[in-house]
Structures are given as C-alpha cells and as structure tokens.
KOLTITI-880341 format. One record per atom (N, C-alpha, C): residue in one letter; x, y, z. Coordinates in pm, whole numbers, plus 50000, padded with zeros to 5 digits. Layout:
// residues N
aXYZ...
This chain:
// residues 449
m493464736551075m494114748751123m493124756851206s493504760351328s492644768651412s492624782851357h491584790251394h491494803851344h492614812251403p493204821051322p494384828451367p494034839651464p495034844951533p494804857151612p494404868651520t493524877051570t493054888551494t493194901251577a493164912451509a493194925451578a492614935951485n492084946551545n491774958551470n492994967651486l493724969851377l495014976551385l494914991451416i493714996951420i493555010851463i492925011351603l491775005151620l491085006051748l491884999751861d492514988451836d493254981551942d494514989051984y494994997951899y496235005251930y496025020351922y494785024651937y494465038851920y495195047552021d495375042152142d496035050052246d497525051952218r498085044052125r499505045452092r499745055151977l498695059451909l498885067951793l499665080751824p499365087851934p500145099951962p501645096951978e501965085452036e503385081952054e504045079251919v503325072551830v503875070051696v504055083151621v503065091851629v503165104851563v504355112651617a504525112551748a505615120251810a506985115551762a507085102751721a508355097451675a508765103051539r507805108551463r508115113451328r507635127651300v506795133351384v506195146351356v506595156151466h507265166951428h507725176751527h506565184351589d505595188151506d504455195951554d503185190251491p502255184751570p501055178651514p499975188751475s500235201751489s499225211851459s498975212751308p497805217851268p497535219951126p498535229551062v498725227950931v499565236950852v498655245050762a498645258150779a497675266650710a498095270350569d499365269650537d499855273250403d499045265850297p498365273050205p497505266350108p498225255550027v499455258149986v500175248349903v500615236349985a500945238450111a501435227550196a500435223950304f499135226450280f498135224250383f498185209950438s498025209150571s497815196450640s496815198950752p495895189750775p494955191550885p495575188951021g496845185251021g497515181851146g497435166951174f498085162951280f498185148651316f497435145651446r496325152451466r495505149351583r494295141251539f493895131851625f492815122751593f491605125351682p490395122751633p489205125351714p489115116051835e488405120551936e488085111752048e487155100651999l487395088552046l486575077352001l485135078652050d484195076351959d482785075351994d482195064151908d480905061851917d480305050651844d480465052151693g480295064451643g480435066551500g481835063851452l482835068151531l484215065951491l484595051251503r484065044351602r484335029951614r483775022451493e482595026251449e482035019951330e482885023151208f483345035651198f484205039951088f485475031451081f486095028851196f487355021351201f487155006051203s485925001451202s485664987151225s486234978051118v486604983351002v487114974950892v488644973650895a489304979350994a490774979350999a491314966551061n490854955251013n491184942551076n492354935551010a493044927351089a494154919351040a494134905651107c494714895951039c494864882351094c496294877751077w496694868651166w498054863051161w497924847851144w498224843151023w498074829050989w499404821750991q499364808951028q500514799951014q500324792150885l501294793050793l501204786150665l502004773250660g502654769550772g503384756950775g504844758750738e505494747450715e506924747150686e507174746450535h508224753150491h508704751850354h510204750550359d510714738750323d512124735450345d512424737450494s513394745850529s513714747950671s513074760650726h512084765850654h511534778850688h510074777750730r509744783950844r508354784850885r507754797350822l506644795450749l505984806450680l504774811150759q504664824350775q503524830450842q502954841250751l501664843950766l500974853650681l500334864250767l500724876650745l500064888150807l499054893450707d497794890050728d496734893350631d496194907250657l496464916250564l496044930250574l494994933750468t494334923450414t493434925350301t491964923950339r491614925850464r490304921550512r489204932050499a489534944450467a488504954650450a487724951750322p486424949350331p485674944950213p485594955250101g485754968050133g485674978350031g486924980249950t488044974049993t489324976349925t490144963649905r490144954850002r490984942850003r492464946149993t492854957750046t494274961350050t494584968150183t495874968450215t496324974850338t496214989950333k495974995750215k495825010250205k494655015350287t493735006550324t492615010550410t493115016450540l494145010650600l494595014950733l495015029550733a495905033150642a496365047050637a495245056250593s494395051650501s493325060250450s492325063750560l492015054250646l491105057050758l491695067650851l492995066750878l493615076750967l493735090350898i494005090450768i494045103050694i492695110050703v491635102450677v490285108350682v489925112350825a490335104450924a490045107951064a490715121151101r491915123551053r492585136351080r491825147851015a491335145550893a490525155850827a489245158450905v488625147850957v487415149251038v487685157851161e488785155251229e489125163051349e489325177751313f490015180351203f490225194251160f488895201051130i488015194151060i486715199751024i485885202551150r485935193351246r485185195351370r485715207351448q487015209351446q487615220251524q487455233751457t487425234051323t487435246851252t486145249751177g485385239351143g484195241151059g484525243650913e485795242050874e486225245050738e486315232250655p485875232450528p485875220350446p487255216550395v487405203850361v488675198250313v488425190350185l489295192050089l489305183849968l490615176049965i490535162849985i491705154349975i492015152249828f493285154049790f493675153349649f494955145049640t494945134649557t496115126049553t496265119049419p497505117249373p497755107849264p497745093649320t497475084149235t497415070249280t497555060849162s498115049149187s498105038849084s496785031249086a496065031749195a494725025949207a494345023949353n495125015749426n494695011249557n494565022349659k495525031549660k495445042649756k494215051249728g493945053949600g492785061949565g491485055149602t491405042149574t490195034649611t489995034949762a491075032949837a490955032549983a490545046150040l491085056849986l490705070150034l489245073250000r488825069749880r487415071849843r486495063649934d486885051249960d486085042750049d486025048750189a487155054150238a487185059950372a486335072650381v486365080850275v485525092750274v484045088750276q483695078850196q482305074350196q481905068850333r482795061350397r482515056050531r482305067550630a483125077850622a482985089150714a481625095850699i481165096950575i479845102950552i478755093650604r478895080650573r477885070950616r477785070150768c478925071550837c478945070550983c478585083851050g478265093850973g477835106551029g478955115051086l480205112351047l481325120151099l481435133651031v481065134250903v481105146650825v479955146250726t479725157650659t478745158150552t479465158050418p478765155050309p479405155350176p479975168950138d479455179750197d479985192950167d481255196050247q481425189350358q482595192050443q483845184650398l483695172750341l484845164650303l484615158550165r485575161250075r485525155749940r486855149249906i486885141849796i488085134649754i488185135149601a489365138549551a489645138049407a490945130449387i490955121249291i492155113349266i492545114349119v493845112649093v494375112348957v495095099048939a494595090748847a495135077348827a495525075348682p496505066848654p496825063648515p495655056348449a495405059448323a494325052748251a494545037748246s495815033448250s496115019148245s495635011748369c495345019148475c494895012948600c493385012648614l492665016648510l491205017148518l490605003848565p491054992148517p490444979648563p490604977048712k491544984048777k491794981848919k491024991549009l490375001448950l489635011249028l488225006249055r487805007549178r486515002349219r485375011849185g484325006549127g483115014149106g482165012249222g480975017949210g479935015949310g479895026249420l480905034849430l480915044749538l480065057049506s479605057949382s478745069249345s477265065649357t476975054349419t475595050449445t475455046649592g474225045349639g474005041149777g473685052749868d473595049549999d473105059350096d474105070350126a475355068450094a476375078850117a477185080849989a476465082149879a477095082649748a478095094149737l479215091349669l480165101749637l479785107449500d479275119549501d478905126149376d480145126749286p480105120349168p481315119749084p481765133349035h480885143349034h481285156748991h482025164149102r481705161249226r482375167649339r483505159249395n483535146549359n484575137149404n485115129649281p485755136849190p486065131049059p487235121149063i487175111948967i488285102948936i488865107648803f490045113548806f490715118148685f491595106948631l491455103948503l492285093748438l493265100548343y494535097948364y495615104048287y496185093748190d496205097248062d496705087747963d497995092547898g498845098947978g500135103547930g501105092047908e502305095447866e503295085447826e503695076247941s503885081848059s504315073948175s503225073848281p502805062148329p501795061748435p502185069948557e503485070048588e503945077348706e503825092348689g503495096848567g503285111048542g502135116948621v501265108348676v500175113548759v500705120948880k501875116948931k502425123649049k502795138149018a503515140248907a503915153748870a502705162148833l501735156148765l500535163548725l499755168248848a499545159248942a498805162849063a499565173349145r500885171749155r501685181549230r501605195349166e501665195749033e501595208648963e500235215348986f499165207348983f497855213249008f497785218949150a498255211349248a498215216049386a499025228849403d500185229649338d501015241549350d500355253749287r499655251849177r499075263149103r497705267349155y496925257749204y495525260749232y495105258749377a496025255449464a495665254449606a495095267749653g494035267149731g493385279349778g492295284549687k492095277749573k491095282449477k489975272449453v489945261649531v488955251149505v487785251549602g487695261949683g486565263149775g486695254649899a487875249549925a488155241450043a489655240850062h490085236150177h491515233650196h491905221750109l492825223850015l493295213049929l494425205649999w494185193050033w495185185150102w495805175350004f497015178549961f497785169449875f498405159049966s497795147349970s498065137950080s499195128150054l499905129549942l500985120149910l502235123949989e502275119350114e503405122550202e503665110450290l504945106650300l505305094050364l504735092550503r504785103050585r504355101750724r502865098550735n502085102350634n500665099050636n500425083950637y501395076450589y501255061850580y502025054650689l503135060250733l503945053550834l503175051450964v502375061151003v501695060551133v500795048251140a499995046051036a499085034551036a499855021451031d500895020850949d501605008250930d502455004351050a502695013751142a503415010251264a502674999651344a501354999251331a500564989551407a500864975151368r501454972951250r501844959351213r502834953751315a503754962151359a504744957551457a504114955051592f503124963251630f502444961251758f501694947951757f501014944951648f500274932351635f501224920451641e502334921351568e503324910651572e503814908451715h504104919351785h504604918051922h503604911052012d502304913251988d501274907152072d501074892352041v501194888351914v500804874751876v501974865751837a503104871651795a504254863451753a505544871051779p505844874151907p507014882451937p508314875851894t509294884251863t510574879151816t511494874951930v511144878152052v511994874552166v512104859452176g513324854452166g513554840152177g513154832252053a512654838951949a512204832051830a513384829951734a513134821751632a514134819951526a514314833251452p515434834951382p515594846951300p514404848451205r514034860751177r512814863151100r513054873750994w512434871750877w512374881950774w510914885250746h510664897950710h509344902050663h509404904050512a508524897250440a508504898050293a507294906150248h507514914750148h506474924150106h506664927249958a505584926349879a505614931649743a505584946849753v506554953649692v506724967949718v506884975949588s506474988549598s506794998549499s507735008849561s507345013749681s508195022849758s508455017949900a507855006549938a508075000150069a507565008550185f506495016450164f505915024050274f505515014650389g504955003150356g504484993950460g505594989150550l506734985550491l507854980750572l508484992050652l508525003950596l509055015350672l508135018650790g506835017150769g505895019150880g506065008550987y506194995950944y506474985151040y507734988351119n508764993151051n510024996451117n509835007451220l508975017251190l508685027651288l508035021551412g507125011951391g506515005051505g507544997951590r508524991751524r509604985351601r510414995651679d510665007151619d511375017751691d510655021151821v509335022651813v508545026351930v508605015252035l508465002751993l508524991552087l509884990752155e510944992752078e512284991752136e512585003452230e512085015152197e512265026652287e511535024452419r510425017152415r509685013752537r510345002352615g511324995552556g511934983952619g511114971352602m510144971452509m509284959952488m509834950352383a510834954552306a511444946152204a512934949252198d513684939852145d515144940752141d515594943351998a516364954151977a516844957451843a517684946251784a518344938451868a519164927451818a518314916651754q517014916551783q516134906551725q515124912651628r515434924551579r514554930551478r514664922251350p513534919051288p513564910951165p514254918051049g514694909950954g515174915050826g514004916850730f514324920750605f513274924350510f513584918450373l512574912750310l512704907850173l511794916250084l512414924049995l511674932349900l511344924049777v510094924349734v509674917149614v509124927249514q509644926949391q509214936349288q508974929249155h508484936949056h508294931248923h509204938448824l509254933348699l510254937848604l510034952048553d508814957048556d508564970648509d509214980948600t509164978648732t509784987748829t510574979648932p511754974748893p512594967148986p513564975949062d513254988849073d514244998849114d514814996549253m513974992449350m514484990649486m515444978749493v515144968249418v516054956649416v517324960149341l517204967449230l518394971949159l519284980449249s518684989649323s519454998149413s520154989849521l519404980349578l519954971949684l521074963049634r520864956649520r521794946449471r522854951849376r522504962449300r523414967249195r523864981549215g523324988549317g523805001749352g523245013149270g522165010849194g521575021749115g520235017649059f519585027148992f518245024748939f518215021948790d519315023748720d519315022748574d518985008548529r518085007348429r517684994248382r518834986648313s519884993748277s521044986748220s521704977448321l521364979248449l521914970648554l521194957248563l520064955848494l519384942948491l520244932648420p520134919948458p520874909648385p520394908848240t521244903848154t520904902448012t520044890047989y518924891947923y518014880847892y518214876647746r518144863447725r518254857947590r516984850147560y516484852247438y515204846247399y515424832447338g514544823247378g514574809847320g513464801447377g512814793647292g511754784747339g510544792147391g510284804347342g509114811947382g509284820147507l510484819947570l510734827447693l512064834647684h512174845347761h513444852147782h514044846547911r515324842847908r515944835948022r517274842248059q517624840848188q518954844648237q519294835848356e520574833248376e521044825148489e522124832348569a522394844948535a523514851948596a523234856448738d521974859548771d521684865548901d520364859948954p520404852749068p519174846749122p518194856849180h518574869549189h517684879849242h516694884849137f516834880049015f515964884248905f515354872148839p514234873848769p513554862248713p514464853648626a514384840748645a515134831648559a514494830748421a513164832948416a512444832348290a511274842048294t511004848248179t509884857648171t509354857948030f508074861148016f507504863147883f508094875547817d508414885647900d508864898547849d509694905447956p510974908647929p511804915348031p511274929048073d510344934847995d509774947848030d508314946748073e507884934848112e506474932848139e505984940748261v504694944348259v504014950348372v503164939348435l503654933648543l502894923048610l501664928748678d501824940048745d500704946648811d500974961648811p500094969748748p500364984148738p500334991548871t499894984848979t499964991149111t501394995549143f502364987649101f503764990149135f504404998249024y504325011749037y504705020248924y505765030648959s506335029949078s507275040349123s508695037349076h509255046849002h510655046048960h511525054349055a512735049449081a513695056549166a513065061849293p512385053449372p511695058549491p512665064549592a512255075549652a513105082349750a513295074149876t512475063749895t512575055150014t513645044450001s514215042849882s515155031949860s516385032549951p517025044049968p518195044350059p517865040050200a516685043850250a516305039850386a516155024650397m515535018450296m515395003850300m516744997050283n517615002450200n518954996650186n519694996650320e519545007750393e520215008850523e519634998850623l518314997250624l517694987750716l518124973550686i518184969950559i518604956350522i520084954150555a520904964450536a522314963150574a522454961150724r521574967250803r521674966550948r521044953851006y519864950150953y519104939351015y519024926550930g519534927050808g519484915250722g518334916050625g518434907750523g517384907350423g517944907250283d517064909150185d517474908450046d516334913849961g516504912749831g515474916849737g515404907149622i514234905649563i514044896549451i512964902049359v513144900049230v512194904249128v511544891849069v510244892349048v509514880848995v508844884448863s508544874348784s507874876048656s506494869748660l505674873348563l504364866948551l504514852048529y505464848148447y505694833948421y505974826548551e506814832248637e507134825748765e505914825348856c505124836148857c503904836148939c502944825148895l502834823148763l501944812648714l502494798848745q503814797348739q504424784548778q504134781348924r504214791349009r504034789449153r502564789349195y501664793049105y500274795449143y499614783349210p499744771149157p499134759749227p499664758049370q500974760149388q501574759049521q501044770149613i500884782149560i500354793249639i498904790649677r498114785549584r496724782249617r496674772149731e497564762549729e497574752449835e497974758749968l498954767649968l499384774350091l498244782450152l497434788850067l496394797750116l495044790850136a494934778350095a493644771450097a493054770550237a493894769250338a493384767750474a493084781150541t493404792150473t493074805350526t491714809650472d491224821050519d489964826150465d490214836750358r491434837150301r491744845950190r492344838150074p491634827750024p492184820049912p492214828349784v493004823649687v493014829849555v492174821349461p491644827149354p490744819649266p491474808749189a490714798749145a491314787849068a491944793148939d491304802848878d491784808648752d492524821648782p493844822048764p494584834348797p494194846248712r493514844048600r493074855248518r491984863448586r491404858148693r490384865548766r490974875048869l492274874048893l492934883348985l493034897148923r492774907349003r493024921148963r494134927449046e494584920649149e495644925649237e496584914049268f497844915349227f498804904349237f499754905749356s499544915449445s500514917749552s500824905249633l499794898249678l500004886349761l500684875349681v500234873149558v500844862749475v502294866349444m502574879049417m503954883449396m504814880549518a504314884349636a505094882649758a505414867949783l504414859249770l504644844949793l505544838949687t505404843049563t506314838349458t507744842349489g507914854949532g509264859449568g509844851649683v509034848549784v509514840849899v509924826749855l509064820049781l509354806349740l510574805749648n510714815449559n511894815849473n513154818749554a513054828349648a514224831849730a514684820149813v513744812549868v514114800649946v514774790349856q514154787549742q514704777449650q516114781149602r516364794049585r517654798549532r518684801249641g518354798149766g519304799549875g519574813849918l518634823049891l518824837049928l518434839850073v517684830550134v517234832250273v518024822650361p518674827350465p519444818350551p518584807050607d519164795250616d518454783650669d517884786550807g516654781750830g516024783250961g515334796450984t515414805550888t514784818650904t513274817650886e512514822750983e511074823950965e510784835150866i509714833850791i509344844150694i507884848250719v507684860950745v506334866650760v505994873650629v504994868550559v504574874350432v503464884350460h503664896750418h502624907050434h501654905850316a500424901750345a499384901450242a498824915550230s499434923450144s499094937650136s497974940450037g497644930649952g496554932749858g496224920149782s494944917249768s494504905949686s493004907549661y492644909749534y491224910349499y491024905549356t489784902149326t489444896349196t488394904849126v488034900549006v486994907748930v485644907049000d485494897749095d484204896149163d484094904549290d485174911349331d485174918349459d484604932449453y484384937949334y483854951449325y483224953449187p482264962649177p481684965649046p482644974048963p482624972848832p483514980948748p483064995448744l483995004248711l483655018248690l482915019848557t482065029948551t481425033548425t482095046048371a481815049048244a482415060848183a482025073548258a480825073648314a480365085548387a481115087748517d481855077648563d482575078648690d483945085048675t484445086948552t485815091648532t485855103748441v486965111248452v487195123148369v488575121948307p488695120948173p490025120448111p490735133748122v492015133548156v492795145948167v494185143848108r494765154848057r496145154748010r496945166048072s496275175848136s496965187548187s496285192448314v496955201548384v496375207348505v495135215448471d495105221148351d493925228848311d492695219948299d492895207548255d491775198148248d491215195348387i492115194148486i491675192048624i490965204448677a491515216148643a490935228648692a489515230848640k489245226148520k487895227748466k486845221148554v487235210348620v486305203148706v486315208648848l487505209748907l487585213549049l487375228549073l487635236748971l487425251148986l486195255848907g485655246948825g484515250848744g484865260648635t486145260548588t486555269648481t486245263548346s486245271748244s485955266748109s487095270548015
C-alpha cells in the first residue's frame, strides 16, 4: 500500500476559517459578559510560532480495501502525538482564539470545561503547546477541567513537567465522583454561572457546539481534495459518536463547499452513527423515536451472554446490556440528535450500537484491516484505552454483514481516537483534585477556604 494523502487540517485550510465561521457565527467579536464570555472567533495572523503550534493538526486518508461490495476508506484523525484523538483540531483553534484575544487586550483567560477525558486532554495539550511556542505566558492562559472519576485512566499525565509545565495548582484537573459521570456538565455550568468574573481572569466555559464545528469542517475540505464525491459511488461516513460533533462539523464543511459550487448536494454522503450500550441515545432516537432505554430490544441471558435477534441495529450479543464499553461516550439525550436525524433522513445513513463482545469478535479482522496503515491497534485489546476506532470499524462490519448499508456504498471510517496504555504517562494523585460541589472547585480557583 502506498502512503496515503496527508494534510494539515488547520494550516492547509487556514484561509477558509473566516468563511466557515461566517456560516455559523453572526458576530465574531468577543463577548464581554462574564457568564457568557467568549474571546471571539478571530484567529491570529500566521507566523513561525503559530505554524509550530498548529503543526500537529495532521490527517491521512487510507484505502482499506474491499469488504463484500463496499470499498472501505479511513480518515485518520488520531495523529497528534499528545492526544491521539481528533479533539486536537478544535482545541488548537480554541486556544488560538484565546491567544488572539490576549494579544489584542492584554487580559488573561482561564479556559474551563467539563470533559469525559479526550477534550480535556486535548485542551491541556494545546495550552501547553501555546506556552511552549511562545504564543502566551503561563499567567496569560490557563486551563481547568472537570472530569468523571471513572475516566481517570483515560486522562494523560506528564503535562505538569517539562519546559512548559502546566502548574497543577493553576491548571487543575478536577475529578467528580458523583452518581452520573455526565454530572460534570451541570457541575461545571453551575460553577461558571456563580463564579464567573471572580477567578482573576476571563472564565471561558468552552463547551459550545460552534467551538468544535469550525475545526471539523476541514474534514470535508480534505475529502474534497483527495477523494471527491463527484462521479464516485454512493458514500457513507461512519463515526463512533456521543453527540456527533465531528459529523456535524463535516456537514458544515460540505455546506461551505456546496455554496461555493465546488460540491453537489445531491452527492453529499450519508452517515452511520456508531454507539455503545451505555449511551445508545442517538441510535435510539434515529431508529425508535426517543431516548428512553425501554426502547432497547429485550435481551435474554443464556450461555454466558445476553442475546437478542429482534433488531439488527443493536448488539446481537453482549456481556452486559448496560455495559460501558468506553466512558468517553457519556452523553445522554444529546441536543444534537434531531439535527443528525434530519441529515440522515435527507442524505441517507443509519445507526448501530455495538458491544464489547462484538468488538472482541471483530478485533482480529480489525487488526488485519489496519495492519497496512501506520495506526495499527495492539495485539492485546486490553492495552487499548480508547475504543473509538475499534467501535467504528465494528459498527461498519456489523452493519455491512446485517444488510444495513446499501450494496456498493463506499464507507469512510473516521478514526477519531485510538490510544493505548503506552501512549502517555499515567496521572499521579498530585495531578488531580477530587470534587463533589461547586464550592470544592471554588476553593481551588478562587483560593477560598
């Protein structure tokens, strides 16, 4: 296999960013309201430091060969060594916007966000890169994240050491051990509402869809350059999703291309949503019309597995109908679900839920598919800490086998995340702060007792 086409999804399309922003943002100016602060949607002029900062935003487009009547392609978004996830792309642009605001105003910014793991790791990595590249100082830009305690094994250590260390006291990792992992969102929002304006910097609560759509639009630009849909076979894009920000961002990129006359809406690809049993909400909404878990098919236990044959969109067999395959995917009833349902109704596609048992069944086949790429998976699946890519490929192979994908349809698999225990050092106890309430967070960020 020859080496695939590559691109830097930020630097190669930097001149298009204002156009993408204009498609979704009415006014790119900063928002001064402390509770709703935003540094705005303007990006710095490129210089050597910024080029070095963005240098990790790379992607590759691999051909994985034929499977039944389907040509499989891989859009590899896992190439940033500090994260191995696509969250790097949006995080770099988020930090770049903060850099531009700081340069224009001289005022410090504290990025604050809930995360299941990957977004927080990517933002911390981007802040450290900005400091290392000389774009800002540690006093001008800080980062605080709130993550579920269950996601601790997925959080990267090592950022509190080195030449651009993130001081863990000024850039804390808060671990929340409440009843629901998704409770980090409400906890972080409550803190921002109560204490914005009191942390000695502009508090930027960065959990907002548009912050991610802009970066992910470049996926469509890259596809157009290396594998355009004009004259091609019908195509679906497959993605392991929690809220499908990546696919919505890709869709925004297609909007921009079609408005320019560079792509045809009649040939816009469909979408295959892949989820796990703990949060199958987008597939439930698409296939069953709601989020309630009572809409799942009934599983019956026997022979060491829970099984069902009523609906091919859900696992045929699982160790546990309530299993958490990967805690990254923790969003219940995502607000993005209606938008994805509408896109699939318009352009085609489907949704499928996979189990750990099915991923392990498919694992040898997935290893073989990825062996010729430079992003293989380990021989022992227990060494994986991020299952996004394995989930996506399992969903594709199951969907093809079960006849859910029309014959002859090309499938582009978005490799949105894949890393192992060897890709980063573990966190130490000194790197995290346990919290249960906003007051616990305030003790650190406001220095209260």
